[in-house]
VODRENMI-450441 format. One line per field, with one value per residue: residue number from 1; chain; x, y, z of N, C-alpha, C, O, CB in turn. Coordinates in steps of 0.02 Angstrom, whole numbers. Glycine has a CB too. Example, Ala and Ser with C-alpha at 12.3 -4.5 7.8 and 13.67 -1.06 7.14 Angstrom:
! VODRENMI-450441
seq [1 | 2]
mol [A | A]
n_X [660 | 642]
n_Y [-284 | -112]
n_Z [390 | 354]
ca_X [615 | 684]
ca_Y [-225 | -53]
ca_Z [390 | 357]
c_X [660 | 645]
c_Y [-165 | 2]
c_Z [390 | 394]
o_X [712 | 670]
o_Y [-166 | 57]
o_Z [423 | 402]
cb_X [565 | 704]
cb_Y [-224 | -30]
cb_Z [452 | 286]
//
This chain:
! VODRENMI-450441
seq [1 | 2 | 3 | 4 | 5 | 6 | 7 | 8 | 9 | 10 | 11 | 12 | 13 | 14 | 15 | 16 | 17 | 18 | 19 | 20 | 21 | 22 | 23 | 24 | 25 | 26 | 27 | 28 | 29 | 30 | 31 | 32 | 33 | 34 | 35 | 36 | 37 | 38 | 39 | 40 | 41 | 42 | 43 | 44 | 45 | 46 | 47 | 48 | 49 | 50 | 51 | 52 | 53 | 54 | 55 | 56 | 57 | 58 | 59 | 60 | 61 | 62 | 63 | 64 | 65 | 66 | 67 | 68 | 69 | 70 | 71 | 72 | 73 | 74 | 75 | 76 | 77 | 78 | 79 | 80 | 81 | 82 | 83 | 84 | 85 | 86 | 87 | 88 | 89 | 90 | 91 | 92 | 93 | 94 | 95 | 96 | 97 | 98 | 99 | 100 | 101 | 102 | 103 | 104 | 105 | 106 | 107 | 108 | 109 | 110 | 111 | 112 | 113 | 114 | 115 | 116 | 117 | 118 | 119 | 120 | 121 | 122 | 123 | 124 | 125 | 126 | 127 | 128 | 129 | 130 | 131 | 132 | 133 | 134 | 135 | 136 | 137 | 138 | 139 | 140 | 141 | 142 | 143 | 144 | 145 | 146 | 147 | 148 | 149]
mol [A | A | A | A | A | A | A | A | A | A | A | A | A | A | A | A | A | A | A | A | A | A | A | A | A | A | A | A | A | A | A | A | A | A | A | A | A | A | A | A | A | A | A | A | A | A | A | A | A | A | A | A | A | A | A | A | A | A | A | A | A | A | A | A | A | A | A | A | A | A | A | A | A | A | A | A | A | A | A | A | A | A | A | A | A | A | A | A | A | A | A | A | A | A | A | A | A | A | A | A | A | A | A | A | A | A | A | A | A | A | A | A | A | A | A | A | A | A | A | A | A | A | A | A | A | A | A | A | A | A | A | A | A | A | A | A | A | A | A | A | A | A | A | A | A | A | A | A | A]
n_X [5902 | 5808 | 5736 | 5590 | 5439 | 5295 | 5131 | 5006 | 4848 | 4699 | 4541 | 4363 | 4268 | 4188 | 4092 | 4155 | 4243 | 4378 | 4398 | 4364 | 4484 | 4583 | 4545 | 4563 | 4694 | 4747 | 4688 | 4766 | 4884 | 4967 | 5068 | 5074 | 5189 | 5190 | 5076 | 4963 | 4816 | 4732 | 4595 | 4480 | 4328 | 4279 | 4363 | 4467 | 4649 | 4753 | 4917 | 5049 | 5158 | 5206 | 5268 | 5271 | 5280 | 5243 | 5129 | 5024 | 4997 | 4944 | 4828 | 4778 | 4755 | 4641 | 4551 | 4513 | 4571 | 4632 | 4802 | 4957 | 5133 | 5281 | 5453 | 5516 | 5598 | 5643 | 5670 | 5743 | 5689 | 5718 | 5602 | 5569 | 5557 | 5594 | 5667 | 5640 | 5673 | 5807 | 5856 | 5780 | 5849 | 5986 | 5953 | 5904 | 6024 | 6098 | 6038 | 5923 | 5764 | 5608 | 5467 | 5359 | 5317 | 5278 | 5264 | 5263 | 5230 | 5304 | 5406 | 5560 | 5628 | 5549 | 5554 | 5534 | 5464 | 5513 | 5450 | 5480 | 5459 | 5594 | 5682 | 5796 | 5837 | 5957 | 6059 | 5996 | 6005 | 6150 | 6181 | 6114 | 6210 | 6247 | 6167 | 6071 | 6161 | 6221 | 6083 | 6055 | 6154 | 6125 | 6037 | 5874 | 5773 | 5662 | 5545 | 5500 | 5346 | 5231 | 5191 | 5057 | 5044]
n_Y [4728 | 4778 | 4847 | 4880 | 4939 | 4858 | 4867 | 4802 | 4791 | 4798 | 4736 | 4748 | 4604 | 4609 | 4658 | 4768 | 4842 | 4822 | 4874 | 5006 | 5057 | 5028 | 5109 | 5232 | 5235 | 5227 | 5358 | 5463 | 5427 | 5319 | 5197 | 5011 | 4891 | 4744 | 4648 | 4555 | 4455 | 4391 | 4313 | 4282 | 4236 | 4340 | 4472 | 4547 | 4537 | 4631 | 4633 | 4728 | 4823 | 4978 | 5111 | 5229 | 5247 | 5355 | 5430 | 5328 | 5303 | 5424 | 5391 | 5276 | 5330 | 5433 | 5353 | 5300 | 5148 | 5032 | 4986 | 4906 | 4925 | 4840 | 4788 | 4718 | 4620 | 4647 | 4568 | 4567 | 4465 | 4336 | 4311 | 4155 | 3982 | 3926 | 4022 | 4085 | 3979 | 3968 | 4081 | 4055 | 3938 | 3985 | 4072 | 3982 | 3908 | 3999 | 4009 | 4102 | 4122 | 4123 | 4201 | 4208 | 4243 | 4320 | 4354 | 4450 | 4488 | 4592 | 4674 | 4787 | 4752 | 4640 | 4545 | 4489 | 4533 | 4471 | 4470 | 4452 | 4404 | 4405 | 4325 | 4398 | 4546 | 4617 | 4497 | 4419 | 4511 | 4508 | 4383 | 4362 | 4459 | 4501 | 4424 | 4469 | 4491 | 4372 | 4293 | 4356 | 4314 | 4182 | 4078 | 4104 | 3944 | 3880 | 3754 | 3687 | 3707 | 3552 | 3482 | 3433 | 3278]
n_Z [4249 | 4404 | 4578 | 4609 | 4668 | 4723 | 4720 | 4807 | 4785 | 4886 | 4832 | 4828 | 4774 | 4649 | 4505 | 4393 | 4477 | 4464 | 4321 | 4339 | 4419 | 4327 | 4217 | 4276 | 4298 | 4179 | 4123 | 4180 | 4128 | 4183 | 4160 | 4156 | 4215 | 4250 | 4286 | 4412 | 4458 | 4603 | 4682 | 4807 | 4901 | 4959 | 4919 | 4804 | 4746 | 4694 | 4619 | 4573 | 4473 | 4438 | 4309 | 4349 | 4517 | 4594 | 4534 | 4525 | 4665 | 4706 | 4623 | 4694 | 4803 | 4794 | 4739 | 4856 | 4880 | 4973 | 4996 | 5006 | 4993 | 4931 | 4901 | 4753 | 4642 | 4476 | 4330 | 4163 | 4045 | 3920 | 3804 | 3780 | 3812 | 3977 | 4022 | 4131 | 4211 | 4224 | 4297 | 4423 | 4447 | 4481 | 4584 | 4681 | 4686 | 4755 | 4878 | 4906 | 4920 | 4820 | 4837 | 4766 | 4602 | 4441 | 4263 | 4122 | 3951 | 3827 | 3851 | 3817 | 3653 | 3623 | 3723 | 3905 | 4068 | 4231 | 4378 | 4545 | 4697 | 4811 | 4940 | 4985 | 4925 | 4882 | 4882 | 4787 | 4683 | 4647 | 4629 | 4507 | 4436 | 4290 | 4211 | 4096 | 3994 | 3986 | 3939 | 3825 | 3728 | 3724 | 3600 | 3530 | 3500 | 3414 | 3393 | 3239 | 3151 | 3137 | 2978 | 2895 | 2793]
ca_X [5882 | 5800 | 5710 | 5538 | 5375 | 5253 | 5079 | 4952 | 4774 | 4633 | 4470 | 4282 | 4260 | 4115 | 4083 | 4171 | 4299 | 4450 | 4384 | 4364 | 4535 | 4624 | 4519 | 4595 | 4770 | 4732 | 4672 | 4827 | 4931 | 5016 | 5098 | 5074 | 5240 | 5153 | 5003 | 4926 | 4765 | 4710 | 4552 | 4439 | 4254 | 4260 | 4395 | 4519 | 4704 | 4787 | 4978 | 5067 | 5223 | 5204 | 5322 | 5271 | 5239 | 5201 | 5055 | 4982 | 4989 | 4890 | 4749 | 4748 | 4721 | 4584 | 4503 | 4519 | 4588 | 4688 | 4852 | 5038 | 5198 | 5339 | 5522 | 5516 | 5635 | 5618 | 5711 | 5731 | 5706 | 5711 | 5531 | 5559 | 5547 | 5674 | 5706 | 5645 | 5688 | 5885 | 5852 | 5755 | 5908 | 6027 | 5948 | 5910 | 6102 | 6127 | 5986 | 5881 | 5696 | 5562 | 5381 | 5303 | 5331 | 5242 | 5283 | 5229 | 5261 | 5290 | 5456 | 5576 | 5656 | 5518 | 5572 | 5469 | 5482 | 5503 | 5441 | 5505 | 5461 | 5624 | 5688 | 5856 | 5857 | 6029 | 6089 | 5975 | 6042 | 6217 | 6177 | 6105 | 6237 | 6259 | 6108 | 6044 | 6212 | 6216 | 6029 | 6057 | 6195 | 6091 | 5994 | 5814 | 5765 | 5601 | 5536 | 5465 | 5270 | 5237 | 5156 | 5019 | 5069]
ca_Y [4695 | 4816 | 4840 | 4910 | 4949 | 4835 | 4875 | 4757 | 4833 | 4764 | 4760 | 4713 | 4545 | 4620 | 4684 | 4852 | 4873 | 4819 | 4907 | 5077 | 5069 | 5027 | 5172 | 5284 | 5246 | 5257 | 5437 | 5494 | 5386 | 5278 | 5124 | 4947 | 4849 | 4686 | 4643 | 4483 | 4468 | 4340 | 4316 | 4242 | 4254 | 4419 | 4521 | 4530 | 4573 | 4644 | 4652 | 4769 | 4860 | 5043 | 5130 | 5287 | 5241 | 5403 | 5435 | 5258 | 5314 | 5465 | 5359 | 5231 | 5358 | 5455 | 5294 | 5253 | 5086 | 5010 | 4946 | 4897 | 4904 | 4780 | 4784 | 4671 | 4622 | 4645 | 4542 | 4553 | 4393 | 4310 | 4295 | 4083 | 3923 | 3911 | 4090 | 4098 | 3924 | 3989 | 4135 | 4016 | 3891 | 4028 | 4098 | 3921 | 3890 | 4039 | 3996 | 4157 | 4094 | 4149 | 4177 | 4219 | 4269 | 4327 | 4377 | 4483 | 4492 | 4666 | 4721 | 4808 | 4711 | 4575 | 4527 | 4480 | 4553 | 4435 | 4499 | 4420 | 4423 | 4370 | 4332 | 4430 | 4565 | 4626 | 4451 | 4406 | 4543 | 4491 | 4309 | 4386 | 4509 | 4475 | 4372 | 4501 | 4490 | 4279 | 4280 | 4358 | 4268 | 4116 | 4096 | 4075 | 3893 | 3881 | 3707 | 3695 | 3669 | 3499 | 3491 | 3364 | 3248]
ca_Z [4315 | 4435 | 4604 | 4595 | 4729 | 4710 | 4757 | 4830 | 4805 | 4892 | 4810 | 4825 | 4729 | 4614 | 4441 | 4374 | 4527 | 4422 | 4276 | 4366 | 4438 | 4273 | 4177 | 4318 | 4298 | 4103 | 4120 | 4206 | 4086 | 4221 | 4116 | 4198 | 4183 | 4264 | 4349 | 4424 | 4514 | 4651 | 4713 | 4871 | 4894 | 4998 | 4890 | 4753 | 4762 | 4620 | 4635 | 4503 | 4472 | 4390 | 4285 | 4390 | 4551 | 4641 | 4516 | 4543 | 4730 | 4698 | 4606 | 4734 | 4862 | 4777 | 4737 | 4928 | 4894 | 5012 | 4965 | 5033 | 4943 | 4937 | 4854 | 4717 | 4582 | 4410 | 4282 | 4094 | 4007 | 3841 | 3792 | 3776 | 3856 | 4014 | 4026 | 4195 | 4253 | 4229 | 4349 | 4482 | 4476 | 4514 | 4645 | 4715 | 4711 | 4810 | 4940 | 4885 | 4905 | 4778 | 4863 | 4719 | 4533 | 4389 | 4201 | 4067 | 3887 | 3793 | 3891 | 3760 | 3606 | 3620 | 3791 | 3963 | 4122 | 4264 | 4443 | 4598 | 4783 | 4853 | 5032 | 4991 | 4858 | 4870 | 4864 | 4719 | 4602 | 4660 | 4603 | 4446 | 4401 | 4198 | 4185 | 4041 | 3956 | 3967 | 3902 | 3762 | 3696 | 3692 | 3534 | 3530 | 3464 | 3418 | 3352 | 3181 | 3152 | 3104 | 2930 | 2872 | 2738]
c_X [5856 | 5751 | 5660 | 5487 | 5333 | 5192 | 5037 | 4891 | 4723 | 4571 | 4417 | 4292 | 4193 | 4140 | 4112 | 4231 | 4371 | 4454 | 4404 | 4444 | 4576 | 4618 | 4555 | 4660 | 4771 | 4722 | 4732 | 4892 | 5000 | 5016 | 5095 | 5132 | 5222 | 5102 | 4980 | 4869 | 4752 | 4649 | 4531 | 4361 | 4229 | 4296 | 4446 | 4584 | 4752 | 4874 | 4999 | 5117 | 5197 | 5262 | 5331 | 5236 | 5201 | 5137 | 5010 | 4960 | 4934 | 4824 | 4738 | 4722 | 4658 | 4544 | 4475 | 4523 | 4638 | 4747 | 4911 | 5079 | 5254 | 5386 | 5502 | 5576 | 5620 | 5663 | 5695 | 5738 | 5683 | 5654 | 5532 | 5576 | 5619 | 5696 | 5700 | 5663 | 5778 | 5885 | 5834 | 5805 | 5968 | 6015 | 5932 | 5974 | 6127 | 6085 | 5948 | 5809 | 5656 | 5504 | 5354 | 5343 | 5280 | 5271 | 5237 | 5280 | 5252 | 5356 | 5497 | 5625 | 5625 | 5523 | 5520 | 5518 | 5465 | 5492 | 5439 | 5508 | 5521 | 5639 | 5743 | 5852 | 5915 | 6060 | 6074 | 6013 | 6118 | 6235 | 6163 | 6147 | 6247 | 6221 | 6078 | 6089 | 6212 | 6160 | 6031 | 6099 | 6156 | 6050 | 5940 | 5804 | 5705 | 5582 | 5491 | 5382 | 5279 | 5171 | 5124 | 5050 | 5013]
c_Y [4761 | 4808 | 4898 | 4899 | 4912 | 4831 | 4814 | 4783 | 4792 | 4775 | 4724 | 4674 | 4565 | 4661 | 4757 | 4880 | 4885 | 4874 | 4996 | 5090 | 5070 | 5088 | 5238 | 5285 | 5256 | 5329 | 5476 | 5462 | 5360 | 5209 | 5073 | 4912 | 4779 | 4692 | 4583 | 4505 | 4395 | 4362 | 4262 | 4266 | 4322 | 4472 | 4487 | 4565 | 4578 | 4670 | 4680 | 4803 | 4918 | 5069 | 5208 | 5274 | 5286 | 5415 | 5395 | 5278 | 5356 | 5449 | 5331 | 5271 | 5391 | 5412 | 5273 | 5191 | 5069 | 4970 | 4950 | 4899 | 4861 | 4803 | 4716 | 4668 | 4608 | 4620 | 4542 | 4495 | 4378 | 4278 | 4210 | 4032 | 3914 | 3975 | 4101 | 4040 | 3935 | 4035 | 4091 | 3969 | 3940 | 4051 | 4035 | 3899 | 3923 | 4056 | 4066 | 4120 | 4157 | 4136 | 4185 | 4245 | 4275 | 4370 | 4407 | 4489 | 4579 | 4707 | 4736 | 4749 | 4646 | 4530 | 4523 | 4506 | 4510 | 4471 | 4448 | 4439 | 4375 | 4378 | 4377 | 4478 | 4583 | 4558 | 4411 | 4443 | 4525 | 4429 | 4328 | 4434 | 4471 | 4435 | 4418 | 4479 | 4416 | 4262 | 4297 | 4343 | 4200 | 4108 | 4057 | 4006 | 3871 | 3804 | 3708 | 3666 | 3618 | 3508 | 3419 | 3342 | 3250]
c_Z [4361 | 4493 | 4601 | 4661 | 4693 | 4738 | 4753 | 4841 | 4829 | 4867 | 4825 | 4770 | 4684 | 4544 | 4433 | 4424 | 4488 | 4371 | 4293 | 4374 | 4381 | 4220 | 4217 | 4308 | 4215 | 4078 | 4135 | 4177 | 4138 | 4194 | 4170 | 4171 | 4198 | 4317 | 4339 | 4468 | 4548 | 4673 | 4773 | 4855 | 4914 | 4952 | 4844 | 4765 | 4689 | 4644 | 4568 | 4501 | 4402 | 4358 | 4327 | 4457 | 4597 | 4598 | 4530 | 4624 | 4738 | 4669 | 4651 | 4791 | 4840 | 4765 | 4814 | 4910 | 4921 | 4981 | 5018 | 4977 | 4980 | 4877 | 4817 | 4658 | 4515 | 4357 | 4213 | 4084 | 3946 | 3848 | 3758 | 3831 | 3890 | 4045 | 4110 | 4255 | 4273 | 4281 | 4411 | 4499 | 4499 | 4574 | 4705 | 4743 | 4752 | 4875 | 4951 | 4875 | 4864 | 4821 | 4823 | 4649 | 4484 | 4329 | 4164 | 4001 | 3869 | 3821 | 3811 | 3737 | 3620 | 3674 | 3836 | 4023 | 4179 | 4339 | 4492 | 4649 | 4805 | 4921 | 5036 | 4929 | 4840 | 4852 | 4794 | 4645 | 4617 | 4617 | 4531 | 4412 | 4318 | 4168 | 4104 | 3988 | 3912 | 3917 | 3831 | 3705 | 3672 | 3635 | 3559 | 3480 | 3469 | 3368 | 3280 | 3181 | 3096 | 3051 | 2917 | 2794 | 2686]
o_X [5895 | 5711 | 5679 | 5498 | 5328 | 5188 | 5034 | 4875 | 4703 | 4545 | 4424 | 4320 | 4145 | 4195 | 4090 | 4260 | 4406 | 4500 | 4445 | 4469 | 4613 | 4665 | 4573 | 4687 | 4805 | 4743 | 4746 | 4947 | 5060 | 4971 | 5113 | 5133 | 5241 | 5092 | 4973 | 4869 | 4765 | 4640 | 4562 | 4341 | 4179 | 4261 | 4464 | 4581 | 4775 | 4886 | 4974 | 5121 | 5180 | 5315 | 5385 | 5176 | 5151 | 5086 | 4955 | 4903 | 4883 | 4773 | 4682 | 4675 | 4610 | 4487 | 4426 | 4470 | 4692 | 4735 | 4911 | 5064 | 5265 | 5369 | 5477 | 5595 | 5585 | 5700 | 5641 | 5786 | 5632 | 5645 | 5494 | 5605 | 5673 | 5739 | 5746 | 5667 | 5805 | 5930 | 5877 | 5811 | 5997 | 6059 | 5946 | 5984 | 6171 | 6096 | 5944 | 5799 | 5666 | 5489 | 5297 | 5402 | 5235 | 5300 | 5177 | 5341 | 5209 | 5358 | 5477 | 5655 | 5661 | 5495 | 5465 | 5580 | 5405 | 5540 | 5400 | 5546 | 5510 | 5618 | 5748 | 5866 | 5933 | 6094 | 6115 | 6035 | 6147 | 6284 | 6205 | 6126 | 6253 | 6231 | 6067 | 6066 | 6207 | 6171 | 6013 | 6084 | 6158 | 6021 | 5941 | 5826 | 5686 | 5604 | 5439 | 5363 | 5308 | 5117 | 5151 | 5072 | 5023]
o_Y [4807 | 4763 | 4956 | 4853 | 4925 | 4791 | 4780 | 4799 | 4748 | 4828 | 4664 | 4697 | 4527 | 4688 | 4802 | 4933 | 4935 | 4915 | 5034 | 5132 | 5119 | 5113 | 5289 | 5340 | 5303 | 5352 | 5523 | 5473 | 5376 | 5169 | 5088 | 4901 | 4742 | 4726 | 4555 | 4554 | 4344 | 4421 | 4210 | 4303 | 4352 | 4522 | 4428 | 4620 | 4537 | 4719 | 4662 | 4826 | 4906 | 5048 | 5238 | 5285 | 5272 | 5408 | 5415 | 5265 | 5339 | 5480 | 5344 | 5251 | 5372 | 5428 | 5238 | 5162 | 5088 | 4923 | 4990 | 4878 | 4854 | 4826 | 4668 | 4721 | 4559 | 4665 | 4520 | 4464 | 4403 | 4229 | 4202 | 4044 | 3902 | 3978 | 4121 | 4047 | 3915 | 4021 | 4090 | 3955 | 3919 | 4053 | 4042 | 3879 | 3902 | 4102 | 4084 | 4090 | 4217 | 4080 | 4164 | 4264 | 4232 | 4422 | 4395 | 4492 | 4617 | 4768 | 4710 | 4711 | 4597 | 4475 | 4547 | 4503 | 4504 | 4506 | 4402 | 4485 | 4315 | 4424 | 4403 | 4450 | 4569 | 4561 | 4383 | 4424 | 4542 | 4422 | 4308 | 4455 | 4410 | 4411 | 4381 | 4451 | 4402 | 4228 | 4260 | 4354 | 4174 | 4162 | 4005 | 4011 | 3844 | 3801 | 3741 | 3613 | 3622 | 3532 | 3364 | 3380 | 3226]
o_Z [4350 | 4479 | 4593 | 4701 | 4633 | 4785 | 4702 | 4898 | 4792 | 4882 | 4835 | 4720 | 4689 | 4536 | 4469 | 4412 | 4483 | 4371 | 4266 | 4336 | 4381 | 4188 | 4186 | 4308 | 4195 | 4025 | 4097 | 4202 | 4134 | 4204 | 4227 | 4111 | 4152 | 4367 | 4284 | 4504 | 4515 | 4684 | 4784 | 4810 | 4896 | 4942 | 4842 | 4792 | 4650 | 4680 | 4515 | 4558 | 4344 | 4382 | 4334 | 4462 | 4629 | 4631 | 4549 | 4640 | 4768 | 4681 | 4672 | 4826 | 4875 | 4780 | 4825 | 4923 | 4899 | 4942 | 5064 | 4921 | 5040 | 4823 | 4846 | 4633 | 4499 | 4336 | 4196 | 4108 | 3922 | 3884 | 3710 | 3884 | 3865 | 4088 | 4146 | 4316 | 4325 | 4321 | 4455 | 4558 | 4549 | 4617 | 4764 | 4800 | 4789 | 4914 | 5010 | 4822 | 4870 | 4841 | 4835 | 4653 | 4485 | 4344 | 4169 | 3997 | 3890 | 3814 | 3758 | 3774 | 3630 | 3670 | 3821 | 4028 | 4188 | 4354 | 4485 | 4665 | 4816 | 4957 | 5091 | 4876 | 4783 | 4800 | 4758 | 4590 | 4565 | 4580 | 4491 | 4359 | 4308 | 4112 | 4057 | 3938 | 3853 | 3867 | 3785 | 3646 | 3617 | 3628 | 3591 | 3423 | 3520 | 3311 | 3283 | 3207 | 3042 | 3068 | 2924 | 2750 | 2630]
cb_X [5954 | 5793 | 5739 | 5514 | 5339 | 5271 | 5047 | 4966 | 4739 | 4619 | 4463 | 4210 | 4250 | 4052 | 4010 | 4092 | 4314 | 4459 | 4312 | 4318 | 4550 | 4612 | 4424 | 4585 | 4824 | 4674 | 4616 | 4828 | 4959 | 5001 | 5188 | 5006 | 5312 | 5196 | 4930 | 4974 | 4689 | 4756 | 4517 | 4468 | 4216 | 4296 | 4424 | 4496 | 4741 | 4733 | 5021 | 5024 | 5303 | 5182 | 5317 | 5239 | 5257 | 5243 | 5045 | 5039 | 5044 | 4910 | 4731 | 4792 | 4766 | 4585 | 4543 | 4458 | 4587 | 4662 | 4871 | 5057 | 5239 | 5307 | 5607 | 5451 | 5676 | 5598 | 5722 | 5767 | 5683 | 5770 | 5496 | 5591 | 5522 | 5740 | 5665 | 5587 | 5667 | 5919 | 5793 | 5689 | 5938 | 6035 | 5890 | 5890 | 6152 | 6145 | 6029 | 5910 | 5655 | 5561 | 5339 | 5243 | 5377 | 5185 | 5307 | 5204 | 5219 | 5205 | 5513 | 5602 | 5732 | 5540 | 5616 | 5429 | 5461 | 5548 | 5382 | 5548 | 5376 | 5665 | 5710 | 5917 | 5826 | 6063 | 6085 | 5903 | 6033 | 6228 | 6115 | 6052 | 6311 | 6319 | 6026 | 6038 | 6274 | 6194 | 5978 | 6049 | 6253 | 6052 | 6023 | 5769 | 5805 | 5574 | 5516 | 5510 | 5195 | 5239 | 5195 | 4923 | 5094]
cb_Y [4650 | 4855 | 4820 | 4885 | 5032 | 4800 | 4932 | 4727 | 4870 | 4760 | 4768 | 4767 | 4470 | 4673 | 4681 | 4908 | 4816 | 4747 | 4885 | 5086 | 5033 | 4964 | 5177 | 5277 | 5172 | 5230 | 5460 | 5487 | 5440 | 5275 | 5127 | 4902 | 4864 | 4636 | 4699 | 4419 | 4503 | 4330 | 4323 | 4272 | 4208 | 4429 | 4568 | 4547 | 4535 | 4723 | 4597 | 4814 | 4797 | 5099 | 5127 | 5345 | 5207 | 5479 | 5438 | 5174 | 5339 | 5511 | 5313 | 5176 | 5409 | 5492 | 5229 | 5255 | 5056 | 4972 | 4973 | 4825 | 4974 | 4691 | 4777 | 4672 | 4590 | 4707 | 4485 | 4584 | 4339 | 4260 | 4360 | 4064 | 3854 | 3887 | 4162 | 4127 | 3845 | 4023 | 4197 | 3979 | 3833 | 4072 | 4154 | 3874 | 3891 | 4102 | 3973 | 4195 | 4069 | 4118 | 4207 | 4280 | 4231 | 4349 | 4332 | 4556 | 4433 | 4707 | 4673 | 4880 | 4712 | 4543 | 4568 | 4382 | 4611 | 4391 | 4540 | 4403 | 4399 | 4363 | 4252 | 4379 | 4606 | 4657 | 4420 | 4426 | 4650 | 4478 | 4255 | 4407 | 4536 | 4437 | 4364 | 4578 | 4503 | 4227 | 4309 | 4398 | 4252 | 4090 | 4074 | 4130 | 3850 | 3960 | 3665 | 3658 | 3724 | 3436 | 3523 | 3381 | 3180]
cb_Z [4353 | 4398 | 4642 | 4526 | 4752 | 4701 | 4740 | 4885 | 4743 | 4942 | 4745 | 4813 | 4775 | 4670 | 4426 | 4390 | 4595 | 4378 | 4264 | 4443 | 4485 | 4242 | 4179 | 4387 | 4335 | 4084 | 4173 | 4283 | 4015 | 4296 | 4082 | 4193 | 4209 | 4279 | 4341 | 4464 | 4481 | 4709 | 4669 | 4964 | 4931 | 5089 | 4940 | 4684 | 4827 | 4569 | 4665 | 4481 | 4455 | 4426 | 4201 | 4354 | 4568 | 4660 | 4462 | 4537 | 4759 | 4668 | 4549 | 4752 | 4900 | 4736 | 4702 | 4981 | 4855 | 5062 | 4891 | 5072 | 4914 | 4925 | 4902 | 4697 | 4589 | 4394 | 4298 | 4050 | 4040 | 3808 | 3734 | 3723 | 3813 | 3955 | 3973 | 4206 | 4207 | 4162 | 4332 | 4470 | 4412 | 4485 | 4639 | 4674 | 4667 | 4780 | 5018 | 4816 | 4980 | 4705 | 4913 | 4752 | 4504 | 4413 | 4167 | 4093 | 3828 | 3822 | 3972 | 3764 | 3608 | 3568 | 3817 | 3978 | 4126 | 4251 | 4447 | 4594 | 4835 | 4832 | 5083 | 4993 | 4838 | 4932 | 4912 | 4724 | 4585 | 4735 | 4639 | 4446 | 4443 | 4179 | 4264 | 4049 | 4002 | 4044 | 3930 | 3759 | 3744 | 3732 | 3452 | 3512 | 3475 | 3391 | 3392 | 3128 | 3135 | 3154 | 2877 | 2866 | 2754]
//
């Protein structure tokens, strides 16, 4: 679990704008930890967490793409049903609001990273202390596929 800057990048909603930005990040080898896109009729908003925020700032400035930054909580989760629900329940019991959340597959060890915009980052981190240890001890149970007789 760690706190990271999340970039909210404002883009014109037309073909090629997202592709251009992603290509520029790739050219300078800026890895994306997690990404989500939202749109309206006029513009799109890309929320993204990068491994190297300083390089990402340089690319966005060079592309003249307006953005702002906010702190988000990145939580390592087991890639199984209910993993994010456990985190949400702990935060709810501690009276920490989650404004929004998104996840990505592909974190280390086949796990996933949950990105949460919370009302109180320090309190959330305290409430989730030891979460990664607990989630590793819980076995992943997957239902068997049904077979036709």
